[in-house]
C-alpha positions in Angstrom: -30.9 117.3 171.7 -31.6 118.3 167.9 -28.6 120.2 168.5 -26.3 117.1 169.3 -27.5 115.4 166.1 -27.0 118.4 164.2 -23.2 118.1 165.3 -23.3 114.5 164.7 -24.3 114.5 161.0 -22.0 117.7 160.9 -18.7 115.5 161.9 -19.8 112.7 159.8 -20.0 114.8 156.6 -16.5 116.2 157.8 -14.8 112.3 158.3 -16.2 111.5 155.1 -14.8 114.7 153.2 -11.6 113.9 154.8 -11.2 110.8 154.0 -12.3 110.8 149.9 -9.7 114.0 150.1 -7.0 111.6 151.3 -8.2 108.8 149.0 -8.0 110.7 145.9 -4.6 112.8 147.0 -2.9 108.9 147.6 -4.5 107.7 144.4 -3.1 111.3 142.4 0.9 110.3 143.4 3.3 108.9 140.9 4.1 105.6 140.6 7.3 105.1 142.0 9.1 102.9 139.0 12.0 100.6 139.0 14.1 99.0 137.0 15.9 95.3 136.5 19.6 95.5 136.6 21.2 93.3 134.5 24.7 93.3 133.7 27.2 92.2 130.4 28.9 88.6 130.7 30.6 86.1 128.6 28.9 83.3 128.0 27.6 80.1 125.9 24.8 80.5 123.6 23.3 77.9 121.5 21.0 77.5 119.0 18.6 75.2 119.8 15.4 73.4 117.6 13.2 70.6 118.9 11.8 67.6 116.3 9.1 65.7 117.5 9.2 62.4 115.6 8.3 59.1 117.1 10.3 56.3 118.0 10.2 52.7 115.6 12.5 49.6 115.5 15.2 50.4 112.7 14.2 46.5 110.8 10.7 46.2 111.0 8.9 43.2 108.6 5.5 41.6 108.4 5.4 37.4 107.8 3.2 36.6 105.2 2.3 33.0 104.0 3.5 30.9 101.1 -0.1 29.7 99.9 -3.8 30.7 100.9 -5.5 29.3 102.7 -7.5 29.3 106.5 -5.6 30.0 109.9 -6.0 26.9 111.7 -3.5 27.8 114.8 -2.3 30.3 115.9 1.4 29.1 117.9 2.2 32.5 119.2 1.0 36.3 120.2 1.8 39.6 120.3 4.6 40.5 123.0 6.4 37.2 122.6 10.3 36.9 121.6 10.1 34.8 118.2 13.8 33.2 116.4 14.3 33.3 112.9 12.3 30.0 111.4 10.2 29.2 114.4 6.2 28.5 113.7 3.9 31.5 114.7 0.8 29.9 112.8 -0.6 27.3 110.5 -2.8 26.8 107.8 -5.5 24.5 106.4 -5.3 24.8 102.6 -7.9 25.8 100.5 -6.6 24.2 97.2 -7.9 26.2 93.7 -10.4 23.3 91.6 -8.1 24.1 88.9 -4.7 23.6 89.8 -6.1 20.7 91.6 -8.1 18.9 89.1 -4.7 19.8 86.8 -3.2 17.5 89.3 -5.6 15.2 89.5 -5.0 14.6 85.4 -1.0 14.8 86.0 -1.0 11.7 88.0 -3.6 9.4 86.4 -1.5 10.6 83.1 1.2 9.6 85.0 0.1 6.4 86.8 -0.9 4.7 83.0 2.8 6.0 81.4 4.2 3.7 84.3 2.5 0.8 84.1 3.1 0.8 80.1 6.8 2.1 81.1 7.0 -1.0 83.2 5.8 -3.9 81.0 7.9 -2.6 78.4 10.8 -2.7 80.7 9.8 -6.5 81.9 9.5 -7.7 78.5 13.7 -6.1 77.3 14.1 -7.2 80.1 13.2 -11.2 79.6 14.6 -10.9 75.9 18.0 -8.8 77.5 18.3 -11.8 80.0 18.1 -14.6 76.9 20.2 -12.2 74.9 18.2 -11.4 72.2 18.1 -7.7 72.8 21.3 -5.7 72.4 22.6 -3.5 75.7 21.7 -0.1 74.6 18.2 -1.5 73.7 18.0 -2.8 77.3 19.4 0.4 78.6 17.2 2.8 76.8 14.2 1.0 78.1 15.1 0.8 81.7 16.0 4.6 81.4 12.6 5.1 79.9 11.2 3.3 82.9 12.8 5.0 85.7 11.3 8.2 83.9 8.0 7.7 84.9 8.4 6.6 87.7 9.8 9.5 88.8 7.3 11.6 87.0 4.6 9.2 88.5 6.2 10.1 92.0 6.8 14.0 90.6 2.9 14.1 90.0 2.1 12.3 93.5 3.8 15.9 95.6 2.4 18.3 93.3 -1.2 17.3 93.9 -0.3 16.9 97.5 1.3 20.2 98.1 -1.5 21.3 96.4 -4.3 19.4 98.3 -2.9 19.3 102.1 0.0 21.9 101.1 3.1 19.9 101.9 4.5 16.4 100.4 5.1 13.3 102.2 8.5 13.8 101.0 9.6 16.9 102.5 7.0 17.5 105.5 9.4 19.6 106.9 9.6 22.3 104.3 5.6 22.6 104.5 4.3 25.4 103.2 0.8 25.8 105.7 3.5 26.7 108.4 4.2 30.5 108.5 7.4 30.9 110.0 9.3 33.8 110.8 11.7 35.6 109.0 13.7 37.3 111.4 14.7 37.1 115.2 12.4 39.3 117.5 9.4 40.6 119.3 6.3 40.0 118.0 4.3 43.6 117.3 0.6 43.1 116.0 -1.1 39.4 115.2 -3.6 40.7 113.0 -5.3 37.8 112.0 -7.6 35.3 114.0 -7.9 31.6 113.7 -10.8 31.2 110.7 -9.7 33.8 109.1 -8.6 33.8 105.2 -5.3 34.6 104.2 -3.6 34.9 100.6 -0.2 34.8 99.5 1.8 38.1 97.8 1.7 38.4 94.1 1.8 40.7 91.2 -2.1 41.8 92.1 -2.1 41.4 95.8 0.2 42.0 99.1 -0.9 39.7 100.6 -2.0 39.0 104.1 0.0 39.5 107.3 0.3 37.3 109.9 2.6 39.2 112.0 4.6 41.8 112.5 8.0 41.4 113.8 11.1 43.6 115.3 13.8 43.4 116.6 13.2 46.0 119.7 17.3 46.2 120.6 17.3 48.4 117.5 15.6 51.4 117.4 15.6 54.7 115.9 13.7 58.3 115.9 12.1 59.1 113.1 11.3 62.8 112.9 11.0 65.8 110.5 12.3 69.2 111.0 12.3 72.2 108.7 13.5 73.1 105.9 14.6 76.7 107.5 16.7 74.4 110.2 17.7 71.0 108.0 20.7 73.4 106.3 22.2 73.5 109.6 22.0 69.8 109.4 25.3 67.6 108.9 25.0 63.4 109.7 26.3 63.2 112.6 25.8 66.1 114.5 24.9 65.2 118.1 21.0 65.1 119.7 19.8 64.8 122.7 16.7 61.6 122.8 13.7 62.1 124.9 10.7 60.2 124.8 7.4 61.6 127.0 6.0 58.7 127.7 9.1 57.8 130.1 10.1 61.2 131.9 13.3 59.3 133.7 14.9 58.4 129.8 16.9 60.7 127.8 19.8 59.7 125.7 22.6 61.0 123.3 22.5 60.3 120.0 23.7 61.0 116.5 22.3 61.7 113.4 22.2 58.9 111.2 20.0 60.2 108.3 18.6 63.3 106.2 16.1 62.8 104.2 17.3 64.5 100.4 13.4 65.1 99.8 11.3 67.5 101.4 7.5 66.2 102.0 5.1 68.7 102.5 3.6 68.7 106.5 0.4 71.1 106.5 1.8 73.5 104.2 5.6 73.6 104.7 8.1 71.4 103.2 10.0 69.3 105.8 12.9 67.0 105.6 12.7 63.7 107.3 15.7 62.8 110.2 16.7 59.4 111.6 19.2 58.9 114.8 19.5 56.1 116.7 18.2 55.5 120.6 20.1 53.8 123.0 18.2 51.0 124.7 18.7 49.6 127.9 17.5 47.2 130.7 15.7 49.9 132.9 13.5 51.5 130.1 10.9 49.6 128.6 10.9 51.0 125.0 7.8 50.1 122.7 7.3 50.8 118.8 5.3 54.0 118.5 6.1 55.8 121.4 6.4 60.1 120.1 9.6 61.4 121.6 11.5 64.9 121.1 15.2 65.3 119.5 17.0 68.2 121.0 19.6 69.6 118.1 22.2 72.0 118.3 22.3 73.8 115.3 25.0 76.7 116.0 26.9 77.3 119.1 28.7 80.9 119.9 31.3 80.1 123.1 32.4 82.8 125.6 30.6 85.7 124.0 29.8 88.9 125.8 25.9 88.7 126.6 22.6 89.9 127.9 19.2 89.5 128.4 16.9 90.1 125.2 14.3 91.5 127.2 16.6 94.0 127.6 16.7 94.9 124.3 14.7 97.9 122.6 14.4 98.0 119.3 13.6 101.7 116.7 12.8 100.3 113.3 16.0 98.5 112.1 18.1 99.6 115.2 18.3 97.8 118.0 19.3 99.9 121.5 20.4 99.1 125.4 19.9 101.6 128.5 23.3 101.6 130.1 23.2 102.3 133.7 25.8 105.6 134.1 28.4 107.2 136.4 25.6 109.3 138.0 22.9 106.1 138.7 21.1 107.1 135.8 20.9 106.0 131.6 22.4 106.2 129.1 20.4 104.7 125.7 22.7 103.3 123.2 22.7 101.2 120.4 24.7 97.7 119.8 25.0 95.1 117.6 23.7 91.6 118.8 24.0 87.6 117.0 23.4 84.9 117.8 20.2 84.1 120.4 18.7 81.6 122.4 15.3 82.8 122.6 16.7 84.1 126.5 20.3 85.4 126.2 21.8 86.9 122.9 25.0 87.4 122.1 26.3 91.2 121.8 28.5 91.9 119.4 29.5 95.7 119.3 27.7 98.5 122.0 28.8 97.2 125.6 32.2 96.0 127.4 32.0 92.6 129.7 30.5 94.2 133.0 28.2 97.2 132.0 25.1 97.4 133.6 21.8 97.4 131.9 18.3 98.0 132.2 15.9 95.7 132.3 12.1 95.5 132.5 9.9 97.6 134.9 9.3 96.5 138.4 6.5 99.2 139.4 6.1 99.5 143.4 3.3 102.0 144.7 4.2 104.9 147.0 3.7 103.9 150.8 
């Protein structure tokens, strides 16, 4: 029994030894190395850049009141269409007390002058009817009376405008009504009923009652780095894509390149603009983030290979070209334009040459 047990132990030790040897032998065998083989072919190569920006209306205006006051009524809300001259809001006037007092004084004075002019006129007319005064004297008194009437009416109208924001003789032109200055879409109404608003003046920009824009005429507005702006010219084609609309893309032409750089995160960049095509299938909103792909340089039907086949040694560039024996020869090449994947080969290869690409590593069976 002991002898059998001893044989079993020896057999187990032998199996362990043989398994370890086989494992070490297998791992010590060299890996079989293969390479991708890439062909030099003729193709078009485009050097492109992608500019990030946003979509904006070309014409966007802030509608502001003509007088100081309080929002009494709002007739429109954001998202609604509005025509030029259409009323957006109505104000309740808060008159300036100094101006109001001055206007009231002007009314009282004009009424006194009118009363006196009327008395003079009636007296002069009675004498004129009796042929006791000349035509010239009568005309002077009549003119003074007419001027006093006009001054009284003007003083009253001025008081009404200061006190109520509108005169009785010009109700359609009331400055209490805030009207849109263009036809378009209301993007925002940042005020509410009860808010105080002020008119624009030399000391203040005034309160914006509404922002209105023509959403049928949109532009892409972005910034391009100074290292690439030199390749741009107005009219160069672009492709606009919008992140929020995966199905939307459109061709565009560059319309504007800023003559002055702006600093952005330590880099000098130049503003560019291009028209965006609008169609009924997509609702494009102001402020959408967008990308513009621009072709900076093109090489047509040039010999090229994938960049992964290149090997660099100092300032020199090489590839491994397949020879007739099935091996590879290291040959120098001169490169040209690259699109980030493929690169132009100006010298060193001919069309149809096979070059060595990245390794393909398989373990031995």
